[in-house]
LOROLUM-567304 format. One record per atom (N, C-alpha, C, CB): x, y, z; residue number from 1; residue in one letter; atom name. Coordinates in nm, 4 decimals. Each point is the difference from the previous one (the first is absolute). Glycine has a CB too. Layout:
<sites>
X Y Z num residu atome
X Y Z NUM A CA
...
</sites>
This chain:
<sites>
X Y Z num residu atome
0.9937 2.1755 0.2809 1 X N
-0.1177 0.0028 0.0591 1 X CA
-0.0195 0.0960 0.1206 1 X C
-0.0057 -0.2224 -0.0867 1 X CB
-0.1214 0.2508 0.0991 2 X N
-0.0489 0.1175 0.1035 2 X CA
0.0461 -0.0687 0.1426 2 X C
-0.2378 0.1042 -0.1488 2 X CB
0.2862 -0.0160 0.2140 3 X N
0.0489 -0.0439 0.1393 3 X CA
-0.0445 0.0964 0.1142 3 X C
0.2039 -0.1048 -0.1130 3 X CB
-0.2983 0.0872 0.1967 4 X N
-0.0703 0.1203 0.1013 4 X CA
-0.0448 0.1067 -0.0605 4 X C
0.1345 -0.0448 0.1632 4 X CB
-0.1866 0.0282 -0.3056 5 X N
-0.0830 0.1042 -0.0711 5 X CA
-0.1268 0.0188 0.0638 5 X C
0.1017 -0.0533 -0.2067 5 X CB
-0.1664 0.1940 0.1877 6 X N
-0.1407 0.0123 0.0165 6 X CA
-0.0749 0.0012 -0.1438 6 X C
0.0459 0.1303 0.2265 6 X CB
-0.1450 -0.1875 -0.2145 7 X N
-0.0912 -0.0094 -0.1180 7 X CA
-0.1221 0.0735 0.0358 7 X C
0.0876 -0.2215 -0.0764 7 X CB
-0.1389 0.2945 0.0144 8 X N
-0.0992 0.1100 0.0136 8 X CA
-0.1155 -0.0592 -0.0881 8 X C
0.1734 0.2137 0.0351 8 X CB
-0.3320 -0.2012 0.0150 9 X N
-0.0869 -0.0324 -0.1077 9 X CA
-0.0129 0.0546 -0.0897 9 X C
-0.0806 -0.0652 0.1071 9 X CB
0.0779 0.0121 -0.2308 10 X N
-0.0236 0.0731 -0.1328 10 X CA
-0.0790 -0.0747 -0.0853 10 X C
0.2025 0.1073 0.0120 10 X CB
-0.2187 -0.0691 -0.1373 11 X N
-0.0912 -0.0666 -0.1031 11 X CA
0.0956 -0.0910 -0.0773 11 X C
-0.1743 0.2010 -0.0249 11 X CB
0.3137 -0.1907 0.0268 12 X N
0.0847 -0.0950 -0.0769 12 X CA
0.0745 -0.0746 0.1070 12 X C
0.0258 0.1471 -0.2128 12 X CB
-0.0099 -0.2584 0.1620 13 X N
0.1006 -0.1080 0.0645 13 X CA
0.1445 0.0491 0.0125 13 X C
-0.1392 -0.1840 -0.1023 13 X CB
0.2220 0.1442 0.2105 14 X N
0.1309 0.0213 0.0172 14 X CA
0.0771 -0.1305 -0.0474 14 X C
-0.0515 0.1693 0.1920 14 X CB
0.1553 -0.1656 -0.2582 15 X N
0.1077 -0.1211 -0.0563 15 X CA
0.1170 0.0203 0.0561 15 X C
-0.0862 -0.0266 -0.2136 15 X CB
0.1380 -0.0885 0.2901 16 X N
0.1385 -0.0275 0.0423 16 X CA
0.1026 0.0042 -0.1598 16 X C
-0.1040 -0.1764 0.2505 16 X CB
0.2125 0.2292 -0.2434 17 X N
0.0917 -0.0414 -0.1115 17 X CA
0.0141 -0.1319 -0.0185 17 X C
0.1117 0.1791 0.0323 17 X CB
-0.1098 -0.2227 -0.1593 18 X N
0.0233 -0.1476 -0.0474 18 X CA
0.1338 -0.0262 0.0687 18 X C
-0.1266 0.0028 -0.2442 18 X CB
0.1184 -0.1526 0.2882 19 X N
0.1188 -0.0570 0.0305 19 X CA
0.0483 -0.1416 -0.0717 19 X C
-0.0560 0.1275 0.2098 19 X CB
0.1510 -0.1765 -0.2317 20 X N
0.0412 -0.1148 -0.0640 20 X CA
-0.0337 -0.1139 0.0696 20 X C
0.1643 0.1144 -0.0937 20 X CB
-0.2288 -0.2423 0.0394 21 X N
-0.0468 -0.0952 0.0891 21 X CA
0.1277 -0.0646 0.0430 21 X C
-0.2331 -0.0325 -0.1041 21 X CB
0.2245 -0.0206 0.2394 22 X N
0.1119 -0.0903 0.0595 22 X CA
-0.0220 -0.1419 -0.0149 22 X C
0.0406 0.1652 0.1609 22 X CB
-0.1530 -0.1984 -0.2283 23 X N
-0.0304 -0.1530 0.0211 23 X CA
-0.1509 -0.0130 -0.0388 23 X C
0.1791 -0.0416 0.2039 23 X CB
-0.2067 -0.0623 -0.2219 24 X N
-0.1533 -0.0228 -0.0816 24 X CA
-0.1042 0.0127 0.1078 24 X C
0.0817 -0.1782 -0.1872 24 X CB
-0.0516 0.1610 0.3083 25 X N
-0.1041 0.0476 0.0920 25 X CA
0.0648 0.1113 0.1114 25 X C
-0.1302 -0.2467 -0.0340 25 X CB
0.0346 0.3410 0.0778 26 X N
0.0574 0.1140 0.0985 26 X CA
-0.1146 -0.0044 0.1232 26 X C
0.1248 0.1785 -0.2086 26 X CB
-0.0800 -0.1632 0.3070 27 X N
-0.1128 0.0273 0.1039 27 X CA
0.0163 0.1501 0.0135 27 X C
-0.0005 -0.2345 0.1396 27 X CB
-0.0759 0.3207 -0.1206 28 X N
0.0144 0.1520 -0.0122 28 X CA
-0.0926 0.0295 0.1225 28 X C
0.0402 0.0446 -0.2802 28 X CB
0.0053 0.0385 0.3717 29 X N
-0.0441 0.0349 0.1202 29 X CA
-0.0004 0.1515 0.0108 29 X C
0.0794 -0.2161 0.0906 29 X CB
-0.1968 0.2781 -0.0422 30 X N
-0.0108 0.1564 0.0044 30 X CA
-0.0520 0.0220 0.1318 30 X C
-0.0457 0.0479 -0.2465 30 X CB
0.1091 0.0430 0.3351 31 X N
-0.0215 0.0419 0.1536 31 X CA
-0.0758 0.1295 -0.0136 31 X C
0.2237 -0.1060 0.1060 31 X CB
-0.3541 0.1182 -0.0716 32 X N
-0.0757 0.1296 0.0138 32 X CA
0.0212 0.0505 0.1188 32 X C
-0.1613 -0.0584 -0.1370 32 X CB
0.2506 0.1500 0.1604 33 X N
0.0586 0.0467 0.1242 33 X CA
-0.0863 0.1253 0.0699 33 X C
0.2378 -0.0802 -0.1033 33 X CB
-0.2969 0.1479 0.0285 34 X N
-0.1214 0.1140 0.0312 34 X CA
-0.1119 0.0081 -0.0934 34 X C
0.1670 0.1388 0.0930 34 X CB
-0.2776 -0.1396 -0.0186 35 X N
-0.1420 0.0499 -0.0739 35 X CA
-0.0397 0.1155 0.0504 35 X C
-0.0839 -0.2084 -0.0355 35 X CB
0.0221 0.3107 -0.0588 36 X N
-0.0599 0.1124 0.0133 36 X CA
-0.1282 0.0041 0.0861 36 X C
0.1073 0.0376 -0.2076 36 X CB
-0.2007 -0.1588 0.1677 37 X N
-0.1396 -0.0078 0.0682 37 X CA
-0.0286 -0.1714 -0.0209 37 X C
-0.1043 0.2880 -0.0670 37 X CB
0.0002 -0.3127 0.1207 38 X N
-0.0669 -0.1264 0.0076 38 X CA
-0.0923 -0.0101 -0.1343 38 X C
0.0048 0.0003 0.2753 38 X CB
0.0057 0.0955 -0.3604 39 X N
-0.0887 -0.0445 -0.1317 39 X CA
0.1212 -0.0335 -0.1270 39 X C
-0.2442 0.1850 0.0721 39 X CB
0.3535 -0.1845 -0.0476 40 X N
0.1024 -0.0497 -0.0933 40 X CA
-0.0142 -0.1304 -0.0416 40 X C
0.1389 0.1401 0.0929 40 X CB
-0.1134 -0.1724 -0.2214 41 X N
0.0229 -0.1237 -0.0480 41 X CA
0.1130 0.0089 -0.0930 41 X C
-0.2306 -0.0648 0.0333 41 X CB
0.3358 -0.0070 -0.0085 42 X N
0.1044 0.0013 -0.1086 42 X CA
0.0097 -0.1559 -0.0842 42 X C
0.1436 0.1959 0.1628 42 X CB
-0.1559 -0.1838 -0.2836 43 X N
0.0032 -0.1170 -0.0812 43 X CA
0.0979 -0.0021 -0.0575 43 X C
-0.1872 -0.0181 -0.0242 43 X CB
0.3007 -0.0848 0.0070 44 X N
0.1090 -0.0326 -0.0388 44 X CA
-0.0023 -0.0963 -0.1070 44 X C
0.0668 0.0614 0.2045 44 X CB
-0.0358 -0.0401 -0.3326 45 X N
0.0007 -0.0944 -0.0961 45 X CA
0.1548 -0.0453 -0.0366 45 X C
-0.2328 0.1026 -0.0832 45 X CB
0.2713 -0.2140 0.0560 46 X N
0.1405 -0.0259 -0.0704 46 X CA
-0.0350 -0.0222 -0.1317 46 X C
0.1231 -0.1026 0.1864 46 X CB
-0.0294 0.1882 -0.2697 47 X N
0.0026 0.0038 -0.1419 47 X CA
0.1266 -0.0655 -0.0458 47 X C
-0.1384 0.2071 -0.0063 47 X CB
0.1514 -0.2626 -0.1290 48 X N
0.1472 -0.0280 -0.0553 48 X CA
-0.0484 -0.0014 -0.1436 48 X C
0.1353 -0.1526 0.1990 48 X CB
-0.0119 0.1526 -0.2495 49 X N
0.0208 -0.0180 -0.1499 49 X CA
0.1381 -0.0215 -0.0304 49 X C
-0.1854 0.1400 -0.0501 49 X CB
0.1924 -0.2160 -0.1032 50 X N
0.1165 -0.0238 -0.0257 50 X CA
0.0725 0.1296 -0.0855 50 X C
-0.0768 -0.2604 0.0192 50 X CB
0.1984 0.2925 -0.0274 51 X N
0.0671 0.1050 -0.0544 51 X CA
-0.0453 0.0535 -0.1522 51 X C
0.1840 -0.0966 0.1550 51 X CB
-0.2146 0.0001 -0.2174 52 X N
-0.0762 -0.0062 -0.1509 52 X CA
-0.1380 0.0415 0.0136 52 X C
0.1333 -0.1949 -0.0833 52 X CB
-0.2092 0.1759 0.1964 53 X N
-0.1470 0.0232 0.0002 53 X CA
-0.0311 0.1559 0.0197 53 X C
-0.0380 -0.2438 0.0992 53 X CB
-0.0797 0.2860 -0.1769 54 X N
-0.0135 0.1433 -0.0005 54 X CA
-0.0944 0.0342 0.1328 54 X C
0.0267 0.0181 -0.2810 54 X CB
-0.0746 -0.1183 0.3461 55 X N
-0.1260 0.0303 0.1022 55 X CA
0.0467 -0.0677 0.1360 55 X C
-0.2079 -0.0062 -0.1930 55 X CB
0.1700 0.0635 0.2908 56 X N
0.0181 -0.0860 0.1347 56 X CA
-0.1456 -0.1010 0.0233 56 X C
0.1669 0.2234 0.1242 56 X CB
-0.1368 -0.3079 -0.0619 57 X N
-0.1182 -0.1014 0.0264 57 X CA
-0.0087 -0.0373 0.1542 57 X C
0.0317 -0.1052 -0.2431 57 X CB
-0.1592 0.1293 0.2963 58 X N
0.0006 -0.0263 0.1415 58 X CA
0.0104 -0.1700 0.0282 58 X C
-0.1516 0.2384 0.0360 58 X CB
0.2283 -0.2746 0.0563 59 X N
0.0048 -0.1380 0.0213 59 X CA
-0.0673 -0.0211 0.1213 59 X C
0.2013 -0.0340 -0.1200 59 X CB
-0.2025 0.0907 0.2212 60 X N
-0.0547 -0.0375 0.1323 60 X CA
-0.0409 0.1309 0.0833 60 X C
0.1511 -0.2179 -0.0025 60 X CB
-0.2225 0.2169 0.1099 61 X N
-0.0067 0.1213 0.0799 61 X CA
0.0162 -0.0606 0.1526 61 X C
-0.1648 0.1488 -0.1807 61 X CB
0.1914 -0.0501 0.2414 62 X N
-0.0109 0.0009 0.1698 62 X CA
-0.1225 -0.0039 0.0395 62 X C
0.1786 0.1253 0.0346 62 X CB
-0.2136 -0.1736 0.0757 63 X N
-0.1127 0.0274 0.0674 63 X CA
0.0010 0.1581 0.0395 63 X C
-0.0096 -0.2543 0.0813 63 X CB
-0.1123 0.3137 -0.0899 64 X N
0.0129 0.1485 0.0156 64 X CA
0.0254 0.0478 0.1291 64 X C
-0.1392 0.0180 -0.1715 64 X CB
0.2073 0.0700 0.2076 65 X N
0.0404 0.0462 0.1213 65 X CA
-0.0529 0.1265 0.0211 65 X C
0.1884 -0.1263 -0.0076 65 X CB
-0.2742 0.1051 0.1593 66 X N
-0.0688 0.1128 0.0426 66 X CA
0.0470 0.0582 0.1117 66 X C
-0.1705 -0.0822 -0.0936 66 X CB
0.2728 0.0222 0.1549 67 X N
0.0223 0.0535 0.1345 67 X CA
0.1796 -0.0373 0.0021 67 X C
-0.2938 -0.0526 0.1340 67 X CB
0.3601 0.1204 -0.0377 68 X N
0.1346 -0.0387 0.0196 68 X CA
0.0262 -0.1363 0.0173 68 X C
0.0245 0.1986 0.0854 68 X CB
0.0589 -0.2697 -0.1891 69 X N
-0.0071 -0.1241 -0.0081 69 X CA
0.1143 -0.0281 -0.1138 69 X C
-0.2610 -0.0172 0.0869 69 X CB
0.2847 -0.1238 -0.0970 70 X N
0.1123 -0.0560 -0.0910 70 X CA
-0.0825 -0.0885 -0.1045 70 X C
0.2038 -0.0076 0.1942 70 X CB
-0.1843 0.0203 -0.3327 71 X N
-0.0647 -0.0687 -0.0946 71 X CA
0.1169 -0.0742 -0.0958 71 X C
-0.2143 0.1759 0.0192 71 X CB
0.1891 -0.3111 -0.0084 72 X N
0.1140 -0.0743 -0.0849 72 X CA
-0.0962 -0.0854 -0.1068 72 X C
0.2091 -0.0292 0.2147 72 X CB
-0.1254 0.0230 -0.3267 73 X N
-0.0616 -0.0845 -0.1117 73 X CA
0.1110 -0.1061 -0.0661 73 X C
-0.1695 0.2116 -0.0544 73 X CB
0.1222 -0.2999 -0.0072 74 X N
0.1091 -0.0703 -0.0746 74 X CA
-0.0361 0.0064 -0.1437 74 X C
0.0559 -0.1569 0.1896 74 X CB
0.0184 0.1966 -0.2855 75 X N
-0.0088 0.0156 -0.1466 75 X CA
0.0676 -0.1033 -0.0531 75 X C
-0.0159 0.2285 -0.0006 75 X CB
-0.0465 -0.3325 -0.0644 76 X N
0.0431 -0.1126 -0.0768 76 X CA
0.0307 0.0396 -0.1506 76 X C
-0.1393 -0.1489 0.1583 76 X CB
0.2208 0.0746 -0.2188 77 X N
0.0124 0.0030 -0.1459 77 X CA
0.0280 0.1524 -0.0488 77 X C
-0.1649 -0.2128 -0.0182 77 X CB
0.2553 0.2954 0.0796 78 X N
0.0293 0.1409 -0.0275 78 X CA
0.0614 0.0068 -0.1394 78 X C
0.0354 0.0555 0.2484 78 X CB
-0.0646 0.0357 -0.3062 79 X N
0.0606 0.0677 -0.1089 79 X CA
0.1347 0.0565 0.0340 79 X C
-0.2225 0.0490 -0.0811 79 X CB
0.2913 0.0024 -0.0161 80 X N
0.1138 0.0741 0.0138 80 X CA
0.0052 0.1110 0.0895 80 X C
0.0268 -0.0699 -0.2015 80 X CB
-0.1258 0.1548 0.1730 81 X N
0.0096 0.1265 0.0999 81 X CA
-0.1220 0.0037 0.0830 81 X C
0.1344 0.1418 -0.1614 81 X CB
-0.1249 -0.1002 0.2896 82 X N
-0.1170 0.0007 0.1152 82 X CA
-0.0157 0.1547 0.0384 82 X C
0.0615 -0.2536 0.1116 82 X CB
-0.1962 0.2948 -0.0690 83 X N
-0.0220 0.1157 0.0605 83 X CA
-0.1232 -0.0306 0.0590 83 X C
0.1268 0.1489 -0.1435 83 X CB
-0.1665 -0.0472 0.2497 84 X N
-0.1116 0.0000 0.0871 84 X CA
-0.0829 0.1384 -0.0381 84 X C
0.1346 -0.1463 0.1982 84 X CB
-0.2838 0.1135 -0.1970 85 X N
-0.0734 0.0912 -0.0342 85 X CA
-0.0791 0.0308 0.1104 85 X C
0.0154 -0.0588 -0.2184 85 X CB
0.0062 0.1802 0.2722 86 X N
-0.0762 0.0356 0.1356 86 X CA
-0.1339 0.0906 -0.0475 86 X C
0.2445 0.0076 0.1627 86 X CB
-0.3706 -0.0309 -0.0977 87 X N
-0.1256 0.0652 -0.0122 87 X CA
-0.0600 0.0469 0.1288 87 X C
-0.0311 -0.1339 -0.1939 87 X CB
0.0377 0.2394 0.2247 88 X N
-0.0442 0.0301 0.1356 88 X CA
-0.1612 0.0715 -0.0238 88 X C
0.2838 0.0403 0.1038 88 X CB
-0.3689 -0.1032 -0.0085 89 X N
-0.1256 0.0404 -0.0110 89 X CA
-0.0262 0.0570 0.1541 89 X C
-0.0709 -0.1793 -0.2082 89 X CB
-0.0107 0.2977 0.1973 90 X N
-0.0745 0.0629 0.1142 90 X CA
-0.0202 0.1564 -0.0357 90 X C
0.1060 -0.1763 0.1803 90 X CB
-0.1062 0.2416 -0.0601 91 X N
-0.0141 0.1470 -0.0030 91 X CA
0.1002 0.0846 -0.0971 91 X C
-0.0807 -0.0371 0.2406 91 X CB
0.0653 0.1561 -0.2941 92 X N
0.1058 0.0362 -0.0873 92 X CA
0.1035 0.0627 0.0938 92 X C
-0.1510 0.0345 -0.2110 92 X CB
0.1417 -0.0296 0.3504 93 X N
0.1095 0.0334 0.0862 93 X CA
0.0723 -0.0877 0.0306 93 X C
-0.0993 0.1373 0.0720 93 X CB
0.0390 -0.2966 -0.0935 94 X N
0.0872 -0.1142 0.0696 94 X CA
0.1474 -0.0249 -0.0574 94 X C
-0.2259 -0.1154 0.0426 94 X CB
0.2968 0.0391 0.0373 95 X N
0.1290 -0.0225 -0.0366 95 X CA
0.0481 -0.1232 0.0674 95 X C
0.0343 0.2379 -0.0383 95 X CB
0.0922 -0.3010 0.0067 96 X N
0.0517 -0.1118 0.0604 96 X CA
0.1524 0.0058 -0.0111 96 X C
-0.2106 -0.1293 -0.0495 96 X CB
0.2731 0.0765 0.1436 97 X N
0.1494 -0.0302 -0.0241 97 X CA
0.0274 -0.1163 -0.0004 97 X C
0.0590 0.1656 0.0834 97 X CB
0.0168 -0.2092 -0.1739 98 X N
0.0375 -0.1473 -0.0439 98 X CA
0.1519 -0.0324 0.0061 98 X C
-0.1993 0.0065 -0.1576 98 X CB
0.2260 -0.1124 0.2085 99 X N
0.1550 -0.0373 -0.0498 99 X CA
-0.0168 -0.1495 -0.0540 99 X C
0.1454 0.1555 0.1936 99 X CB
-0.0572 -0.1420 -0.2938 100 X N
-0.0108 -0.1417 -0.1011 100 X CA
0.1504 -0.0666 0.0382 100 X C
-0.1671 0.1084 -0.2447 100 X CB
0.1414 -0.2397 0.2875 101 X N
0.1115 -0.0919 0.0370 101 X CA
0.0442 -0.0455 -0.1167 101 X C
-0.0770 -0.0674 0.2068 101 X CB
0.2148 0.0485 -0.2169 102 X N
0.0758 -0.0810 -0.1082 102 X CA
-0.0557 -0.1311 -0.0512 102 X C
0.1873 0.0982 0.1016 102 X CB
-0.1986 -0.1128 -0.1974 103 X N
-0.0893 -0.1065 -0.0636 103 X CA
0.0886 -0.1539 0.0235 103 X C
-0.1157 0.1973 -0.2074 103 X CB
0.0397 -0.2959 0.2711 104 X N
0.0710 -0.1196 0.0325 104 X CA
-0.0121 -0.0899 -0.1441 104 X C
-0.0584 0.0133 0.2863 104 X CB
0.1270 -0.0545 -0.3624 105 X N
0.0316 -0.0681 -0.1227 105 X CA
0.0024 -0.1433 0.0221 105 X C
0.1255 0.1880 -0.0784 105 X CB
-0.1807 -0.2639 0.0031 106 X N
0.0037 -0.1302 -0.0060 106 X CA
0.0031 -0.0652 -0.1388 106 X C
-0.1058 0.0236 0.2094 106 X CB
0.1783 -0.1413 -0.2277 107 X N
-0.0245 -0.0661 -0.1491 107 X CA
-0.0995 -0.0916 0.0024 107 X C
0.2199 0.0169 -0.0632 107 X CB
</sites>
């Protein structure tokens, strides 16, 4: 997963590499370390799929991050693979720096 990466505003979403599910439930956390302006909104969706599936499905979403802060969400009934989808809204020059914490898995 991305660690301490800068995300620039763009028309396209940014995805983390998929990771194998470590339990039926996962606690996912993202720390927004820096923000370029007060007009930034970062939307983060948790997507999942089984290895045999051809498309990713959105399972849950973080509360939108708009300032330096930590977001955490619990995802239940996870399929075999998990990834995060980042969508940054703001001016064309806006950016954020995020750090993705390791997932806490539960059965």
